[in-house]
PAKOL-302553 format. One record per residue: x, y, z of N, C-alpha, C, O, CB in turn; residue in one letter. Coordinates in pm, whole numbers, plus 50000, padded with zeros to 5 digits. Glycine has a CB too. Example, Ala and Ser with C-alpha at 12.3 -4.5 7.8 and 13.67 -1.06 7.14 Angstrom:
% PAKOL-302553
513194943150780512304955050780513204967050780514244966850846511314955350905a 512854977550708513674989450714512905000350787513415011450804514084994050572s 
% end
This chain:
% PAKOL-302553
544533292514134542993294114161542703295014270543313287614348542193285214123m 541503305414336540963306314429539443299514433538583302114349541123318514450f 539293292014528538403283114547537503285814679537583277714771539093270814548f 536553298214691535843297714797534863287414880533793284014830535353305814773i 535263282715001534583270415069533083276415116531923272515103535583264115213r 533713288015178532693295415301533063309315313534163314515301532853288715464a 532333312515329532513329915395531423335815455530253332315445532833341315284m 531913345815525530853357315629531223368515603532383369415561530913357115796g 530263383415619530443392615631529813398915749528763394315794530293396215534c 530383409015802529903415815919529103402416045527913402816076528643428915849d 529823394716085529403385316168529753392316303530893395216340530053371216141y 528613394616370528713399616486528553390216599527753380916590527903409216493h 529473392516731529563379416812529453389416987529193401516983531473367916766h 529633384317084529243393217209530363393017249531093385117190528213389417316d 530903400317350532143400017425533203391017468534353391017512531893403317508k 531903380617423533303366017528533323354117437533453342217465532583356617732d 533053363217258533203352117175534603344917206535103349417309533093356617027f 535413334217140536193328517148536133320217069534963317217047536373326117234y 537253311316977537253304816904538623296216909539623302816881536913311616808i 538843281116944539683277716948539583263316903538893254716958540083281417045e 540613261316764540213248516717541903245716672542683251716598538813248516582r 541993233216759543423228716746543953225116633545153227916626543673219016816e 543503219916541544443217616430543603222516280543623216616171544903200016432h 542713237916324542083249116212541403238016122541123226616160543413260316112g 541133244315972540753237315874541823228415778543053228515780540073246315806y 541133222715714542233218715573542523227315432543143225515326541673205215508d 541823236215486542053251515411542593260515450543113258715560541143258315383r 542783273815391542853286215442541903297215515540953303115464543203290515359y 542213297915598541073311015667541813324615639543023327015651540773310015868l 540803332515601541173350415636540263352815734539243346115753540903363315503v 540733365115817539713366215890539993385415877541183388415887539793356016053l 539073396715859539153406415864538403409316000537263404916020538853411315750y 539153417516099538443422216200538273439916214538963450216212539123415816318l 536553434316235536303447216192536413456416359536173468316376534613447316098k 536853445916468536293452216618537983451616680538573443816606534773439416730s 538663455316756539303453416904539243434716895538283427316916538093462717063r 540383432016864539973414516918541603410516928542573417316896538833401416767s 541533395516990542593391117023542803377116942541983368416911542603390817168r 544523378316914544793369516809546513366016888547113370916984544643378216626l 546833354616785547603350016828549033356216770549313360316657547263337816818p 549873355316896551293363416862552283357616934552353357717057551343379216900e 553513349516815554473341916911554153333017016554943330517107555143350016973d 552653326317002552683318117092551523318717192551063309017251553823319517143g 551033334617204550153338717310549663346017265550393352817192550483342417420r 548053350817270547083358417278547483373417279548253375617373546373354517385l 547193385017199547603397617236546583405617205545903400617114548803401917180v 546103418317250545083427117218545463431917063546613435617038545003439417332s 544683431716988544983438716825544333449616819543923453116930544483430516689c 544003458216716543273469616699542253467316600542623458916517544093480616666p 540973472516578539853468816503540893471316333541843479016339538183481016546a 540653465916230541003465716112542563461116135543623467016116540693479416040n 542243447116187543493438716168543313428516051542223425216006543833430716303t 544483424116009543733410915947544913398315928546113400515905542973415315775f 544373386915941545283376315967544913361515897543893354615903545343375216122i 546103359715832545643344715739546253334415769547453332815747545863344315588l 545253323215840545363311815893546083300815816545293295815736544183308615925f 547213295515811547743281715743546603271815731545533271315792548953274215833n 547083264315639546023253715623546623243115789547763242415833546213243815422q 545673238215830545853228715933546773231416058547373223716133546303217715870n 546583251516049547423256416194546283258116272545133258016228548443271716193s 546693260116422545853260816504544843276416486545283287516458546683258516632p 543783273616505542983286516482542553294116687541963287316772541133279616361h 542893303616702542603309416838543053323916834544123329616814543353301416956l 541623328316866541273341916833539363343716907538373336316914541483343516625y 539663356516944538473362717000538353376817039539163385917023538173356217105g 537113376717096536623392517158538153397817199539233391917192535333392017326a 537813411217246538693417917350538043425817420538283437817407539733425017305d 536923420917526536023425617596535323439017551535363449717612536553426217710n 534593436217419533733442817340533033434517216533493424217168534483453817293e 532043439917182531583430217051532313428316944532763436316862530473434116989e 532383417316952533343409816802532853413616655531633412716638533183390816796y 533573417416551532903419816407533833415616361534983419116389532443433116348i 533433404616256534533400016152534163396716027533163389616015535213388916191e 534763400615926534433391515802535253381815786536373382415836534413397715679d 534763369315701536133359515718535753349815581534573349515547536233348715901w 536953340415490536883334915409537223323615423538313322815478537233339415339i 536633311315388537543295215391537853298015232537133303615150536403276115434q 538963293215218539483294115086540403281615026541273277715104540273306615087f 540353277214941541333268014883542343277014758541803286714705540373254114814e 543423274114726544453279714649545633273514601546083264214669544833288714707c 546133276214516548043272814446548413281214562548083292914580548833280714242d 549333271514662550173277414735551323289214741551773297514820550503269714753s 551523283514569552743289314496552663306714520553463315214561552643284414315a 551253306814472551003324314481551073324914610552263327414630549503332014424f 550203323714775550653327114825552443329214908552893338414977549833324814838l 552923319114871554343321014900555193332014821556163337214877554953308114877s 554823335814686555463343914626555193358614679555803368114631555223341614497r 553923360514813553433368914788554403371314960554153381415025551753368814735l 555213363415002555043364215152554703366915272555273367815381555303364915173s 553433368215222552473369615322552343364215430552193352115415551603368015289l 552333368515570553193358315691551373349915732550283355515724554323371915888p 551653336315773550823329515792550703330215946551703332516014551043317915729f 549423328216005549193328616175550033340316207551093337216261549773313816271d 549833353416187550043366916277549323376416215549183377016093551543372416293r 548863383916294548273395316259548543408116189549473414216243547993397916340p 548113413016103548693425216020547543435416057546393431416080548883422315837v 547853446816061547373459616144547243467116007548243472915966548553467316277h 545823467715915545573474915807545423488215797545713493915692544713471015764i 544903495815919544503504215918543413510915834542223507715839545263507215924g 543943520915755542593528415669543383528615524542933534215424542033547915735e 544493522415528545363518415371544803511515324544923513615203546683512215357q 543783498715354543123492915215541633491115288541393488315406543963475715140v 540773493315185539123491315240539003478815227538373476715124537823498615160r 539463463515311539393455315342537903447715283537563437515222539743457715460l 537273460115346535443453815352534783459315236533603456115223534363459915502d 535253466415153534923467215027534923453414919534043448514848535783477214988r 536623449014949536823436614879535973422014947535703412714871538473434814880y 535683421415060535053414415111533303412615042532753402015014535303419215242f 532793425615031531683427115005531523423814829530443421714774531343440915063a 532803423914764532763419814644532653405314622531743399014569533753424714587l 533803401014675533753385914662532523380314716532013369914674534903379314732i 531843390714852530683380814882529173380714740528273372714713530013387515062r 529513390814697528363392414597528233383614494527223379414437528393404314536d 529943380114470530223366114365529653351414429528813343514385532123363714340v 530393351114539529943339014595528613338414591528173330814505530363336814722f 527683345014669526473342114708525363347114578524233351614599526273349414854f 525943345414450524923345714337525203332214292524853329514177525103357814219r 526033319014392526133310414348526443305714238525873297014172525603308214371c 528013315714205527903311314098529713306414121530353298114057527243322713975i 530103314114224531403310414292532523313114136533413304614132531313290514370n 532553318414073533013321813928534523323613949535013334113990532263336113859d 535183313213919536543313513983537363320913910538493320713958537173300714001s 537253329113789537763340313711537603351013821538473354813899536913343513564e 536463354713814536343368813929536853367314068537123376914141534753373413960i 536973354214104536943354614246538573351414239539393354914324535783343014332t 538793345414141540603346514143540893361714135541503365414235541503338013990d 540603372814038541183381614076540953392014203541783399614254541203385713982h 539903390514229539393396914373539913391814466540203399614556538053396114409l 540253377214486541423371514616542943378614615543633381014714541793352914591m 543303381414463544623378714437545033396814457546183400114488544903369514266q 544073406114435544013416614426544023421214616544913427714671542773419514320a 542883416014677542863419114813544283414614845545163423114830541673412014898m 544703400814892545683396314940546733404914866547143413814941545723381914930l 547313405014739548453416114733548413428914784549583432814792548733418914615t 547773436014817547853450714884547873446315063548463454715131546183462314829e 547313434815136547723434915237549273430215278549833433315383546833429315283v 549873421115161550883417115149551923430815128553143429515135550763406915049a 551273443515102552373449515051551953462515169552573473115158552433452214859l 551083461615262550753465215351551733462815490552153470415577549623460915343v 551893447015461552753441915594554073442815554554683446015656552493426415648a 554643442115487555963445415424556753457515453557933459015486555783446015295s 555263470215419555983481315465556223489715322556683501015331557403476515550g 555913484015191556303485215069555883501315038554813505715080555613473614977d 556543507314985556633519414936555683526114849555583538114827557623519414884s 554833514314791553973515014715552573519614749551713523914672554023505014670r 552513518014878551403524414995551853541514964552953547014968551813517815206i 550193547514925550333558814921550953566415095550783563115212548913562714860v 551693577315027552423582515181551273591115239550373595215165554043593515166p 551313593215342550373605815409549033599215377548143607315352550543623615330h 548773589015374547803584315337546273587315484545053587815464548423568615295y 547043588615620546053592815706545553604815687544343606915697546413592415821k 546533615215654546413630215644545603631015543544493636215558547653638515622e 546103625115404544723627415287543273621715348542263628415329545043616915124l 543223610915410541803610415453541543617515529540383621215512541343600715495m 542083622715626541493633615716541073644815622540053651015649542553639115830q 541633647415535541803660015445540033659715382539133668215378543343657415299l 540113649215350539133645315235537833645715300536793648715242539403630515165r 538003640915486536563642615529536433658515569535363664515555536173631815663r 537363663315610537443677915597536843684215492535983693015502538653682015593k 537353679015379536633688515247535103683315214534453689315129537633686315085i 534623673315275532963667815284532393675715375531303680415344532663652015335h 532983679315512532723686515597532153699115578531093703415622533573686815651a 533303706515481533413721315484533103726915306533523736815245535203725515552e 532333717515270532343720215070532353735515036532503738514918530603713614974p 532213745115125531813755015072532993766215125532813778315128530303757015108w 534093759815160535683767815179536113766815029535293759914969537033758515299l 537023770914955537753771514833538703760514862539683761514935538433785714798d 538253748214788539503741614837540623738414714540493727214666539043727314912w 541513745314665542233749614572543333734614625543283727914727542733768314581s 544263733814501545323723814519546153734014683546283731814804546553721914329v 546413742614609547463749014719546793750114871547523749414970547913765614668e 545423751914882544873753015021545033737515076545703736415179543193758915022k 544543726815024544943711915037546493709015073546863699815147544633704714897m 547363718515010548713713515052549143720315135549983715915214549653712414964a 548783730715140548893735315286548573732115402549333732015499548533743215301e 547473729215401546693717815494547403702115585547213695815689545603711915379e 548533701515427548993692315491550463696915476551083688515411548553678715444l 550973703815501552213709015480553553708415413554733709315448552393709115550h 552763706115283553313700115147553363707115019552483715615004552603689215114i 554073705614936554063715914780553113715114738552753703914775554893713614658s 552233719614674551593719514569551603706314455550793697314435552033731014521a 552853709414395552823699214308552933687514361552313678714301553663700214220p 553673683514479553503670514570552073665014591551603654114558554033673514714y 551413677414664549623675714631549433664314504549173652314507548793693714564m 549743675114378548583670614298549193652714273548583642514244548363682314131q 550433655014296550633640714278550583626314329550503615314274551363640914261e 550653630914465550003624514545548393622614548548353610514571550423629414642l 547073626514539545913629014557545463629714406545143639914345545723640814646y 545493621114375544963618314207543533615114191543063613014079545713604914133k 
% end
């Protein structure tokens, strides 16, 4: 079960923001970085693009910050059964670029709503955290269950919204992506 100790969404800091906690926390820390940031990788700080995720292990050093631009993050400090995290094989203390594959901001918003209603409902929190971390683990592992052509499908969706007067048949959408109509129907449910 997950228990959230503290969290925040859409925290903004200036371009000089930097955190260094030698011993981290006695609990896990998840960061979802919405701006370009600097994170630890192989013992040094590296520049990471926006939409990057990192899970700090308990008592791991925290070293992260802005990368010469405004720093924006969502974060959760939590406790849980470490067996669940072990089964996920989610890397600790290493950045995972999520991109547009998982809408982590939506997970954080739902979790925030439960947390700040002062109920910290363990069942709801447990399901939301499990779902979010499972999706991140799939991205980190390169699992094939992630939708193929995701980026192209998102671009197509934006195009449909921008030009709703066009005849957006399955055949036309498939042509836009250079795939067959039956495959398009399978991909875009």
